[in-house]
C-alpha positions as CSV (number, residue, x, y, z in Angstrom):
1,M,162.6,337.1,198.7
2,S,164.6,340.4,198.8
3,A,163.0,343.7,200.0
4,F,163.5,345.1,196.5
5,V,161.5,342.2,194.9
6,Q,158.8,342.6,197.5
7,I,158.5,346.3,196.8
8,R,158.3,345.7,193.1
9,K,155.6,343.1,193.6
10,R,153.6,345.4,195.8
11,E,153.9,348.2,193.3
12,A,152.8,345.9,190.4
13,G,149.8,344.8,192.5
14,E,148.8,348.4,193.3
15,A,149.1,349.4,189.6
16,D,147.0,346.4,188.6
17,A,144.3,347.4,191.2
18,D,144.4,351.0,190.0
19,A,143.8,349.8,186.4
20,K,140.9,347.7,187.5
21,E,139.4,350.6,189.4
22,A,139.7,352.9,186.4
23,A,138.0,350.3,184.2
24,L,135.2,349.9,186.9
25,L,134.6,353.6,187.2
26,A,134.5,354.0,183.4
27,R,132.0,351.1,183.1
28,L,129.8,352.6,185.8
29,A,129.9,356.1,184.3
30,A,128.7,354.8,181.0
31,L,125.4,353.7,182.5
32,P,122.4,356.1,182.6
33,S,121.6,355.1,186.2
34,L,122.0,352.2,188.5
35,V,120.5,350.4,191.5
36,I,123.1,348.5,193.6
37,A,122.2,345.6,195.8
38,V,124.1,346.3,199.0
39,S,124.5,343.8,201.9
40,G,127.1,345.9,203.8
41,G,130.0,343.6,203.2
42,A,133.3,344.8,201.7
43,D,132.4,344.0,198.1
44,S,128.9,345.5,197.8
45,A,130.0,348.5,199.9
46,Y,132.9,349.2,197.6
47,L,130.6,348.9,194.6
48,A,128.1,351.3,196.1
49,W,130.9,353.8,196.7
50,A,132.3,353.4,193.2
51,A,128.8,353.8,191.7
52,S,128.3,356.9,193.8
53,Q,131.6,358.3,192.6
54,A,130.8,357.6,188.9
55,L,127.1,358.4,188.8
56,G,126.3,360.6,191.8
57,E,122.6,360.8,192.5
58,K,121.9,358.5,189.5
59,A,123.2,355.6,191.7
60,L,120.9,354.2,194.4
61,S,122.2,351.6,196.9
62,V,119.5,349.4,198.3
63,T,119.6,346.9,201.1
64,A,117.0,344.2,201.7
65,I,115.7,343.7,205.3
66,S,114.4,340.3,206.4
67,A,114.8,337.8,209.3
68,S,118.0,336.6,207.7
69,F,119.7,340.0,207.9
70,S,121.2,340.5,211.4
71,A,120.9,343.6,213.6
72,H,124.7,343.7,213.7
73,D,125.0,343.8,209.9
74,R,122.4,346.5,209.7
75,A,124.3,348.6,212.3
76,E,127.6,348.2,210.4
77,L,125.9,349.1,207.2
78,E,124.4,352.3,208.7
79,K,127.9,353.3,209.8
80,F,129.1,352.9,206.2
81,I,126.2,354.9,204.8
82,V,126.9,357.8,207.1
83,Q,130.6,357.8,206.5
84,S,130.5,357.3,202.7
85,G,127.5,359.5,201.9
86,V,126.1,357.1,199.3
87,R,122.5,357.5,198.4
88,H,120.7,354.5,200.1
89,E,117.4,353.0,200.9
90,F,116.1,349.9,202.7
91,V,113.4,347.6,201.3
92,E,111.7,344.5,202.7
93,T,112.0,341.1,201.2
94,H,109.9,338.0,202.1
95,E,112.0,335.0,201.1
96,L,110.8,333.1,204.2
97,E,107.3,333.1,202.8
98,N,108.6,330.8,200.0
99,P,108.5,327.1,200.9
100,A,111.4,326.4,198.6
101,Y,113.6,328.8,200.5
102,R,112.5,327.5,203.9
103,A,113.2,323.9,202.9
104,N,116.9,325.0,202.8
105,A,118.0,322.6,200.0
106,G,121.4,323.2,198.3
107,D,119.8,325.9,196.0
108,R,118.4,328.0,198.9
109,C,120.5,331.0,197.8
110,Y,118.8,331.0,194.4
111,Y,115.4,331.7,196.0
112,C,116.8,334.4,198.2
113,K,118.5,336.2,195.3
114,D,115.4,335.7,193.1
115,E,113.3,337.4,195.7
116,L,115.8,340.2,196.1
117,F,116.2,340.8,192.3
118,N,112.4,340.7,191.8
119,V,112.1,343.5,194.4
120,L,114.9,345.5,192.9
121,D,113.7,345.0,189.3
122,E,110.3,346.4,190.4
123,L,112.0,349.3,192.2
124,A,114.2,350.1,189.2
125,K,111.3,349.9,186.8
126,S,109.0,352.2,188.9
127,R,111.7,354.7,189.5
128,G,113.3,354.8,186.1
129,F,116.7,353.2,186.8
130,A,118.4,351.7,183.8
131,A,119.9,348.6,185.5
132,V,120.5,346.6,188.7
133,A,124.0,345.5,189.9
134,Y,125.4,343.3,192.6
135,G,128.8,342.8,194.2
136,V,130.1,339.5,193.0
137,N,133.9,339.5,192.5
138,A,136.4,337.3,190.6
139,D,137.1,335.1,193.7
140,D,133.4,334.2,194.1
141,T,133.3,332.1,191.0
142,S,135.3,329.3,192.6
143,D,132.6,328.5,195.2
144,F,129.1,327.0,194.9
145,R,126.8,330.0,194.8
146,P,123.3,329.4,193.3
147,G,122.5,333.0,193.7
148,H,124.6,333.7,190.6
149,R,122.0,331.8,188.5
150,A,119.3,334.2,189.8
151,A,121.4,337.2,188.9
152,A,121.9,335.8,185.4
153,E,118.2,335.2,184.9
154,H,117.4,338.8,186.0
155,Q,120.2,340.2,183.9
156,V,121.8,341.8,186.9
157,L,125.1,343.5,186.2
158,A,128.4,342.3,187.9
159,P,130.7,345.3,187.5
160,L,133.4,344.1,190.0
161,L,133.6,340.7,188.2
162,E,133.7,342.5,184.8
163,A,136.7,344.5,186.0
164,G,138.4,341.3,187.2
165,M,138.5,342.5,190.8
166,T,139.5,340.0,193.5
167,K,138.7,340.3,197.2
168,A,142.2,341.5,197.8
169,D,141.8,344.3,195.2
170,I,138.5,345.4,196.8
171,R,139.9,345.5,200.3
172,E,143.0,347.5,199.2
173,L,141.0,350.0,197.1
174,S,138.4,350.3,199.9
175,R,141.3,351.1,202.3
176,R,142.6,353.8,200.1
177,A,139.1,355.3,199.7
178,G,138.8,355.4,203.5
179,L,135.8,353.1,203.6
180,P,135.2,351.5,207.0
181,T,134.3,348.2,205.4
182,W,137.8,347.7,203.9
183,D,138.8,345.1,206.6
184,R,135.4,344.0,207.6
185,P,135.3,340.2,208.2
186,A,133.5,338.1,205.6
187,S,129.7,338.1,206.2
188,A,126.7,336.2,204.9
189,C,123.0,335.9,205.8
190,L,122.0,334.1,208.9
191,S,120.4,331.3,206.9
192,S,123.9,330.2,205.8
193,R,124.5,329.0,209.3
194,L,121.8,326.2,209.0
195,P,122.9,322.8,207.5
196,Y,121.1,322.0,204.2
197,G,117.8,320.3,204.9
198,T,117.2,322.1,208.2
199,E,114.2,324.3,207.8
200,V,114.8,328.0,207.9
201,T,112.7,329.6,210.6
202,T,112.8,332.9,212.4
203,D,113.4,331.2,215.7
204,R,116.5,329.4,214.4
205,L,117.8,332.5,212.8
206,L,117.4,334.4,216.0
207,L,119.2,331.7,218.0
208,V,122.2,331.9,215.7
209,E,122.1,335.7,215.8
210,N,122.2,335.7,219.6
211,G,125.1,333.2,219.6
212,E,127.1,335.3,217.3
213,A,126.4,338.4,219.3
214,I,127.9,336.6,222.3
215,L,131.1,335.8,220.5
216,R,131.3,339.4,219.3
217,E,130.9,340.6,222.9
218,L,133.7,338.3,224.0
219,G,136.1,339.9,221.5
220,F,136.1,337.5,218.6
221,R,136.2,338.9,215.2
222,Q,135.9,336.2,212.5
223,F,133.5,333.4,213.2
224,R,130.3,331.5,212.4
225,V,127.8,329.7,214.6
226,R,126.6,326.7,212.7
227,L,123.3,325.3,214.1
228,H,122.9,321.6,214.2
229,D,119.5,321.0,215.9
230,K,120.3,322.4,219.4
231,L,124.1,322.1,219.1
232,A,126.2,325.2,218.3
233,R,129.2,324.3,216.2
234,I,131.4,327.3,216.5
235,E,133.9,328.1,213.8
236,I,136.5,330.7,214.8
237,A,139.4,332.0,212.7
238,P,142.6,330.0,213.2
239,E,144.5,332.9,214.7
240,E,141.8,333.4,217.3
241,L,141.3,329.7,218.2
242,P,144.0,329.7,221.0
243,T,141.9,332.3,222.9
244,A,138.7,330.3,222.4
245,M,140.4,327.0,223.5
246,T,141.5,328.2,227.0
247,P,139.6,326.4,229.8
248,E,138.3,329.7,231.1
249,M,137.0,330.9,227.8
250,G,135.5,327.5,227.0
251,V,133.5,327.6,230.2
252,T,132.3,331.2,229.5
253,I,131.2,330.4,226.0
254,A,129.4,327.2,227.0
255,Q,127.6,328.9,229.9
256,R,126.5,331.9,227.8
257,F,125.4,329.8,224.8
258,K,123.3,327.5,227.0
259,A,121.7,330.5,228.6
260,A,120.8,331.7,225.1
261,G,119.0,328.5,224.3
262,F,121.6,326.0,222.9
263,L,121.7,322.6,224.5
264,Y,125.2,321.6,223.4
265,V,128.2,323.8,222.5
266,A,131.3,322.7,220.4
267,I,134.2,324.5,218.9
268,D,135.2,323.3,215.5
269,L,138.9,322.3,215.5
270,E,139.3,323.2,211.8
271,G,138.3,326.8,212.5
272,Y,136.4,329.2,210.4
273,R,136.2,328.6,206.7
274,Q,133.7,330.0,204.2
275,G,131.2,327.5,202.7
276,S,131.9,324.8,205.2
277,L,128.4,323.5,205.0
278,N,128.9,322.9,201.2
279,A,131.0,319.9,202.2
280,A,127.8,318.0,202.7
281,L,126.7,318.7,199.2
282,K,129.9,317.3,197.7
283,K,129.4,314.0,199.5
284,R,125.9,313.4,198.0
């Protein structure tokens, strides 16, 4: 492909993203007020920023705190709040009190989002906000995500999806806006590290959180620690796998994980991929 064609493609992509952002801001500005569910990932952070641009103080970003939300994610979110200046609050959710959530069946995310949207619905009603929104994008519809059903039941708005925004659009527009989340690695709640059927407990979530903190300290950027009983199955981005697979790093990872409470440690040769635990659902 010639440099000219590459430039034209890039320009076309940027123009497309610009049009989507204009549509998004117009949609948000037409709302009387809005509560935005914010996890701190690139999607919800960009939506929080866009809502703040369109609605000012009539937009309130809200983050749910529970045992499944890691200390690292909270720290990264707090950086975003300070740098972006969005109006923001924390609330508590109690999904672990729900036996259906703890059972960790294939629809676990439904119960998590149902709890979240119940809390946000009450907040919106008591504070006079017109609607609640979340950061689902056009790429998210291709994966198994039971949380979307909860959003539909609660009539939660999906402005990024309505504007046709993909993850690539969101990252590019976030970069242009100077948001620190523009290149943040994909993130998800700690419960997503437990295979379906493994009960969600605070002890297991803490074990996973400690394992991922170790990988972060060792310099890895995109990864997951999947917990299989006392075995840590570590998924690391393909471009980072060579570093993880050296004998010296292997010994370091194994020693530190065992000291943290894991009995066995394994590195997944397929590397990091989103939704890898959903493979078990497809075989049922």
